[in-house]
C-alpha positions as CSV (number, residue, x, y, z in Angstrom):
1,M,110.8,39.0,129.3
2,L,108.0,40.5,131.4
3,T,105.0,38.3,132.1
4,K,101.7,38.6,133.9
5,M,99.0,36.3,135.0
6,C,95.8,36.0,133.0
7,S,92.8,36.6,135.3
8,K,90.8,34.2,133.2
9,C,92.9,31.1,132.7
10,S,95.4,31.8,135.5
11,R,98.4,31.2,133.3
12,E,101.6,33.3,133.4
13,R,102.0,34.6,129.9
14,G,104.2,37.0,128.0
15,L,103.0,40.6,127.7
16,D,102.8,40.3,123.9
17,L,99.9,37.8,124.4
18,F,97.8,40.6,126.1
19,A,96.0,43.4,124.3
20,N,96.9,47.0,125.2
21,N,95.0,48.8,127.9
22,S,96.5,52.0,129.3
23,K,94.9,51.5,132.7
24,G,96.0,47.9,133.1
25,K,99.3,46.6,134.7
26,Y,102.1,47.1,132.3
27,G,99.7,48.9,130.0
28,K,97.9,45.6,129.2
29,R,94.6,44.0,129.7
30,G,94.0,41.6,132.5
31,I,92.8,38.8,130.2
32,C,95.0,37.3,127.5
33,R,94.2,37.4,123.9
34,E,93.4,33.7,123.7
35,C,90.8,33.9,126.5
36,T,89.3,37.1,125.0
37,S,88.9,35.4,121.7
38,T,87.4,32.2,123.2
39,S,85.0,34.2,125.3
40,A,84.0,36.3,122.3
41,K,83.4,33.2,120.2
42,K,81.2,31.6,123.0
43,R,79.3,34.8,123.4
44,R,78.5,34.9,119.6
45,E,77.5,31.2,119.6
46,D,75.2,31.6,122.7
47,N,73.6,34.7,121.2
48,A,73.7,33.9,117.5
49,D,70.0,34.5,116.8
50,K,69.9,37.9,118.6
51,L,73.2,39.0,117.0
52,N,72.0,38.0,113.5
53,A,68.7,39.8,114.0
54,D,70.6,42.9,115.2
55,A,72.9,42.7,112.2
56,R,69.9,42.4,109.8
57,D,68.2,45.3,111.5
58,R,71.3,47.6,111.2
59,Y,71.7,46.5,107.6
60,S,68.1,47.3,106.7
61,K,68.4,50.8,108.4
62,N,71.7,51.6,106.7
63,R,71.6,49.6,103.5
64,E,72.7,52.4,101.2
65,K,75.7,53.3,103.4
66,V,76.7,49.7,103.8
67,L,76.5,49.0,100.0
68,A,78.5,52.2,99.3
69,R,81.2,51.3,101.9
70,C,81.4,47.8,100.4
71,A,81.7,49.1,96.9
72,K,84.3,51.6,97.9
73,Y,86.4,48.9,99.6
74,R,86.1,46.5,96.7
75,E,87.1,49.2,94.2
76,E,90.2,50.2,96.3
77,N,91.2,46.5,97.1
78,I,89.9,44.7,93.9
79,D,93.0,42.4,93.6
80,K,92.8,41.4,97.3
81,V,89.1,40.7,97.0
82,L,89.4,38.6,93.9
83,E,92.3,36.7,95.3
84,R,90.5,36.0,98.6
85,G,87.5,34.7,96.5
86,R,89.7,32.5,94.4
87,V,91.4,31.0,97.4
88,Y,88.0,30.4,99.1
89,R,86.5,28.7,96.1
90,E,89.5,26.4,95.7
91,N,89.4,25.4,99.4
92,N,85.6,25.0,99.4
93,A,85.0,23.6,95.8
94,E,82.3,21.1,96.8
95,K,80.6,23.5,99.1
96,E,80.5,26.2,96.4
97,R,79.2,23.7,93.8
98,V,76.3,22.7,96.1
99,R,75.6,26.4,97.0
100,G,75.6,27.3,93.3
101,L,73.1,24.5,92.5
102,N,70.8,25.4,95.4
103,K,70.9,29.0,94.3
104,Y,70.1,28.1,90.7
105,Y,67.2,25.8,91.6
106,A,65.8,28.4,94.0
107,N,65.9,31.1,91.4
108,K,65.3,29.2,88.1
109,E,62.9,31.9,86.8
110,A,65.3,34.7,87.5
111,Y,68.1,32.8,85.7
112,F,65.9,32.1,82.7
113,E,64.7,35.7,82.6
114,N,68.3,37.1,82.7
115,S,69.5,34.6,80.1
116,A,66.6,35.5,77.8
117,R,67.2,39.2,78.3
118,R,70.9,38.8,77.4
119,R,70.1,36.8,74.3
120,A,67.6,39.4,73.2
121,T,70.2,42.2,73.8
122,Q,72.7,40.2,71.7
123,K,70.2,39.7,68.9
124,N,69.1,43.3,68.8
125,Q,72.7,44.5,69.0
126,T,74.0,42.0,66.4
127,P,74.5,43.7,63.0
128,F,74.3,41.7,59.8
129,L,77.1,39.1,59.9
130,S,78.8,37.7,56.8
131,R,80.2,34.3,56.7
132,E,83.6,35.7,57.4
133,S,82.4,37.7,60.4
134,V,80.8,34.5,61.9
135,D,84.1,32.6,61.5
136,K,86.0,35.5,63.2
137,M,83.6,35.4,66.1
138,R,83.9,31.6,66.5
139,A,87.7,32.0,66.4
140,K,87.5,34.3,69.4
141,Y,85.8,31.6,71.4
142,E,88.1,28.9,70.1
143,L,91.1,31.0,71.2
144,A,89.7,31.4,74.7
145,Q,89.6,27.6,75.0
146,I,93.0,27.2,73.5
147,L,94.5,29.6,76.0
148,Y,92.8,27.9,78.8
149,E,94.1,24.5,77.8
150,A,97.6,25.9,77.2
151,T,97.9,28.0,80.4
152,G,95.4,26.5,82.8
153,V,94.1,30.0,83.3
154,K,90.4,30.5,82.5
155,H,89.8,32.9,79.6
156,H,86.5,34.7,78.6
157,V,85.4,36.3,75.4
158,D,84.5,39.8,76.4
159,H,82.6,42.7,74.8
160,V,85.0,45.7,74.6
161,V,82.0,48.1,74.8
162,S,79.6,46.2,77.0
163,L,76.2,45.1,75.7
164,K,74.7,47.1,78.7
165,E,76.3,50.3,77.3
166,G,75.2,49.6,73.7
167,G,78.1,47.6,72.4
168,A,77.6,45.4,69.3
169,H,77.7,41.7,69.4
170,H,80.3,41.6,66.6
171,W,83.8,40.2,66.3
172,A,85.3,43.7,66.1
173,N,83.8,44.4,69.6
174,L,85.0,41.1,71.1
175,R,88.4,40.3,72.6
176,V,89.8,37.5,74.8
177,I,90.9,38.3,78.3
178,T,91.4,36.2,81.5
179,A,88.4,35.4,83.7
180,K,90.0,37.5,86.4
181,Q,90.2,40.5,84.2
182,N,86.6,40.1,83.0
183,R,85.3,39.8,86.6
184,K,87.3,42.9,87.5
185,K,85.9,44.8,84.5
186,S,82.3,43.6,85.1
187,S,79.8,45.2,82.7
188,K,81.8,48.4,82.3
189,S,83.3,49.3,79.0
190,D,86.6,50.5,80.5
191,W,88.8,48.4,82.8
192,E,91.7,50.3,84.3
193,D,94.8,48.4,85.3
194,G,97.5,50.4,83.5
195,V,95.5,49.6,80.3
196,H,92.7,51.4,78.5
197,Y,90.7,48.9,76.4
198,S,89.7,49.8,73.0
199,A,88.5,47.6,70.2
200,F,92.1,46.4,69.8
201,C,93.8,44.2,72.4
202,A,96.5,41.5,72.6
203,Y,94.2,38.7,71.4
204,A,92.1,40.7,69.0
């Protein structure tokens, strides 16, 4: 196996441990990947304030482009994004709990406002409910809890046609889906994953 010496750490290493460079010996860079990574990390730590300021400046100047690029990536890689988020939350449960509490206490008014707005929307978009309709709605929420306890998978009660798009808060517009499916659907009325949701679903 061909090797070369790293000009940074002076170790003789295999060519696969060097990045490609058409002008370097054997078509490789003079510094190994490990030293390159270590140097880059140190450079970021030594210049953290400047790099963060530059990043914020670039973001503010290109906010719309950045948001559009992120939205496009999320849409094209939704399963990967959700799975990465799930793994991170599992591995950082306490950190996420503290972050959530801090976010809540720092934005209490916004949380209360959003909650009040949602309750008002539900009230305005809730038709007259008979006793039977109320029981059917409660059954949806009970089913979500039963499925969670039986499978260990969190389930949500979702509006088929979202409240945001004028859907009614009524049992005929409610269905039970997994939390992952609900996050993927967000506030849209249609969620595409080989299934077009209508007022009827597996747990209707």
